N, C-alpha and C positions, 0 to 999 in steps of 0.2 A: 475386173474388180467385182463384178456381179457373182462370179463363181466363188469368190472368197466369202461373200455374204451368205450364199446358199450353204456352203460348207459350214460356216460358223453357226447358222440357224439350225442346221441339222444336228450339229454337235451339241448345242445347248438344249435341244429337245431330248436328245438321247441322255444327256447328263441329268436333266430333270426327271425323266422316267426312271433312271437308275437310282437317284436320290429317293424318290417316292417308294420304289420297291425295297430299298435298303431300310427305310424307316418302318415300313410295314412288317418286314421280316424281323427286325430288331425289337419291335415293341412286344412286351410280354403279353401273351394271350391269357385272358382270364375268363372263365365260364363257371357258372354255378349249376347246381342241380335244378332241373326243371320239374316242378311239382304242380299237379293240377288239383285244385280244391273245388268240388262241385258247389254250386250255389243252392240248387233246389234240394230241400230236405228229402224228397222222394228218392233222390239218387245219392244219398249219403251226406248231403250238405248240412249246415247248421240248422237245427229245428227252429231257431228264432227267426229265420228268414221266411218261414211259411206265411205268416200274416202279411209281410211286406210284398211277397210275390202275389198273393191272392188279391190284395188291394190294388196292386198295379194291373193285374189282369182284369179286374172288374172295372177299373177306371178307363181302360182302353177298349173295353168290349163294345163293339158297335152293332152286333147282331141282336135282333129282337125276335122272340117267338111270334109268328104271325097269328097264332091262335090264342095268345095271352089275353087280348081284349075280348075276344069272342066268348071265352069260358070264364073270364074273371080270374085267371091265374095270377097269383102274386099280389092281388088286391084283397084286402080284408078291412072291413069297417072297424071302427073303434069298439063298437058293441060286440061284434063277433070275436074280436081279440080278447075283450074282457070276459065274455062267456067261456072261451076256451081256458083262460087262466083260472076262472072260478071252478070250472069242471075239474081241472087238474088238481086244484087245492082240495076240493071235496073228495075226489078219489084218493088222494094222498092221505087224508084224514081217515077214510074208511079202511084203507090198507093198514094204517097204523093201528086202528082199533082192532081189526081182525088179527093182526100180528100179535097184539097183546093177549088176545083170547086163545090163540093156538100155541103160544110159547109158555113153557113152564118158568118157574122162578130161576132155574139154573140156565135158562136160555135155550133149552132143547125143545123141539117140537113135540106136542102131545097129539096122539091119534084121536080122532073124533070129527064132528061136523060143526062148522060155524056158519050161521045164516046171517046175511045182511039184507038190505032192502032188495037188491037185484041179483045178488050172487050167493051161491052155496059153495063153501070150501070144505072138501072132504079129505081128511088125512088118514091114510091106511098104512099100518105097519106091515110091510111085506116080508119081514123076517131078515135076519142077518144084518140088522142095523140099517135097513133101507126103508124109507118112507115114500109113499106115492101121494102127491098132492094134486087133487083134481079140482079145478075151479069151473063152476057151471053158471052160465048167464041164465037166470030164471026167465027173463023176457024173451030172449031169442032161442033158448034151448041149446046153445052151443057150449062146448066145454073144451078145456085145455088141461093138460096134466104134465107133470115132471116128477122126477125122482131125486131124492137127496139122501145122503148118508147121515147117520146120527153123529 
C-alpha cells in the first residue's frame, strides 16, 4: 500500500508542475518599451530638478574645509556684506553715468574720453565700424580693453 501512495504523490507533483507550466505558457506576455529619463539636468534631465538636487547635496554634505576657520572662508560680517552691497551699488551708478556720457541719443557709442573719480574710459574708432574701449584704473594704473562693432 505504501507503493501506491508513493506513486500517487509522484503523480500529483507531476500534475501540479504540468498545470503551472501550462498556465505560464498560456498567459499572454505583455511588455512595454523601456525608456530611461535622466534626473540630473547636467545629463539631459529636467532643468527644474537642478535646485532640488543641489539642496539635497548640500543637506547631506558632511565634509568641511579644514582651512575654513583658519582663513575665515565663508564667514562675512554684516558690516562687510553691507559694504560690498554699497560698493556694487555705487559702481553700478558710476557705470550708468559713464554709459550715458559715452552713448549718443541714438544708442551708439561716441569716440572720446570719459573721466570718473578712479577710472578713465577711452573710446577709439578703429575704422570699419569697430570701436576699442579701454578702461584704465587711475589708482592702480591697470587697464583692460575690448572691441565692439557699431
